[in-house]
matplotlib code that plots the C-alpha trace (Angstrom):
import matplotlib.pyplot as plt

x = [0.0, 1.4, 1.8, -1.1, -3.4, -2.3, -3.0, -6.4, -7.3, -6.3, -8.3, -11.3, -11.1, -10.7, -13.6, -15.8, -14.8, -15.5, -18.8, -20.0, -18.8, -21.6, -19.9, -17.2, -14.2, -13.4, -10.5, -8.8, -5.8, -4.0, -5.6, -8.9, -8.9, -8.5, -11.5, -13.6, -12.7, -13.5, -10.0, -7.9, -5.0, -1.7, 1.3, 2.9, -0.3, -0.9, 2.6, 1.9, -1.4, 0.5, 2.8, -0.2, -1.8, 1.5, 1.5, -2.0, -1.0, 1.8, -0.7, -2.9, -5.8, -5.3, -5.8, -3.5, -2.1, -2.7, -1.2, -3.4, -2.0, -3.4, -1.9, 1.9, 1.6, 0.9, -1.5, -1.4, -4.7, -5.1, -7.9, -9.6, -11.8, -14.1, -13.0, -10.6, -11.4, -9.5, -8.2, -6.5, -2.8, -0.6, -0.3, -4.1, -5.4, -9.1, -9.7, -8.4, -9.9, -13.3, -13.1, -12.3, -15.1, -17.7, -16.6, -16.9, -20.4, -21.9, -20.2, -20.3, -17.6, -15.8, -15.4, -14.0, -11.6, -10.3, -9.8, -8.1, -5.9, -4.7, -4.0, -1.9, 0.0, 0.7, 1.9, 3.9, 5.8, 4.3, 1.7, -0.1, -0.3, 2.4, 5.1, 5.8, 9.1, 12.1, 12.9, 16.6, 16.8, 17.5, 16.1, 18.3, 16.5, 17.9]
y = [0.0, 3.4, 6.2, 8.3, 5.2, 4.6, 8.3, 8.1, 4.9, 6.5, 9.6, 7.5, 5.8, 9.1, 10.7, 7.7, 7.8, 11.5, 11.2, 8.5, 10.2, 11.0, 13.5, 16.2, 13.8, 10.5, 8.2, 6.3, 4.0, 2.7, -0.7, 0.9, 2.6, -0.8, -2.0, 1.0, 0.3, -3.4, -4.5, -7.2, -6.1, -5.6, -4.4, -2.4, -0.5, 0.1, 1.6, 3.8, 4.9, 5.8, 8.0, 9.7, 10.2, 11.6, 14.1, 15.2, 15.6, 17.9, 19.9, 20.3, 18.3, 15.4, 16.9, 14.5, 11.0, 8.7, 5.3, 2.5, -0.8, -3.9, -6.8, -6.5, -4.2, -0.5, 0.7, 4.3, 6.1, 9.5, 11.7, 14.1, 16.8, 19.3, 22.1, 22.8, 21.1, 19.7, 16.8, 18.9, 19.7, 22.6, 21.5, 21.5, 23.9, 24.4, 26.3, 23.5, 20.7, 22.3, 22.7, 19.0, 18.1, 20.3, 19.0, 15.4, 16.0, 18.0, 16.9, 13.5, 11.2, 11.1, 14.9, 14.8, 12.0, 14.0, 17.2, 15.3, 13.3, 16.5, 18.2, 15.3, 14.8, 18.5, 18.8, 15.5, 16.9, 14.4, 16.5, 15.2, 18.7, 19.2, 21.7, 24.6, 24.3, 26.1, 29.1, 28.6, 25.3, 25.2, 22.3, 21.1, 19.4, 16.0]
z = [0.0, -1.0, 1.6, 0.2, 0.5, 4.1, 5.0, 3.2, 5.1, 8.5, 7.6, 6.8, 10.2, 12.0, 10.1, 11.0, 14.7, 15.0, 13.1, 15.4, 18.6, 21.0, 23.3, 22.9, 22.7, 21.0, 21.9, 19.1, 18.9, 15.8, 16.2, 17.0, 13.7, 12.0, 14.0, 13.0, 9.3, 9.9, 8.8, 10.4, 12.6, 10.7, 12.7, 9.9, 9.1, 12.9, 13.1, 10.2, 11.7, 14.9, 12.9, 11.4, 14.8, 16.1, 13.1, 14.0, 17.6, 16.4, 14.4, 17.5, 16.2, 18.7, 22.1, 24.0, 24.1, 27.0, 27.8, 29.2, 30.6, 29.0, 30.8, 30.5, 27.4, 27.3, 24.7, 23.4, 22.8, 21.1, 22.2, 19.7, 21.3, 19.9, 22.2, 25.0, 28.3, 31.3, 29.2, 26.5, 26.6, 25.6, 21.9, 21.4, 18.8, 19.5, 16.2, 14.0, 16.1, 16.1, 12.3, 11.9, 14.3, 12.5, 9.1, 10.2, 11.7, 8.9, 5.6, 3.8, 5.0, 1.6, 1.6, 5.2, 4.2, 1.2, 3.3, 6.1, 3.7, 2.0, 5.3, 6.6, 3.3, 3.1, 6.7, 6.3, 3.3, 0.9, -0.7, -3.8, -5.2, -7.9, -7.0, -9.2, -11.1, -9.6, -11.9, -11.1, -12.8, -16.5, -18.5, -21.4, -24.2, -25.1]

ax = plt.figure().add_subplot(projection="3d")
ax.plot(x, y, z, "-o")
ax.set_aspect("equal")
plt.show()
């Protein structure tokens, strides 16, 4: 699976999780996104989802990360909130998070997936938008 497809898959899981949220916050994990998407657990894909969720945390969309002990293992959950509350941390950007929340609640899932995918790819440095050519480069016809 190519990176843009992985990002689109994670964006779909996030959009569905937020759309189905009943309160002001929703807690997701990389393996939880796979469950939301009704896909079997795959360690590599879960690792890539974790990277995407870490990217969203850096952008202020994910309000914070929490660790829960499950037996001998620790499972990381990411919390996405609509607005600032006692659970949010210093990296939380309420404007961007509220925009994502409102998009997910009001728009069709496919539109939210496209917007979130583009946002992640642009922030991650792997934008699908073609870059304008550098005017300092000279092309030589062969």
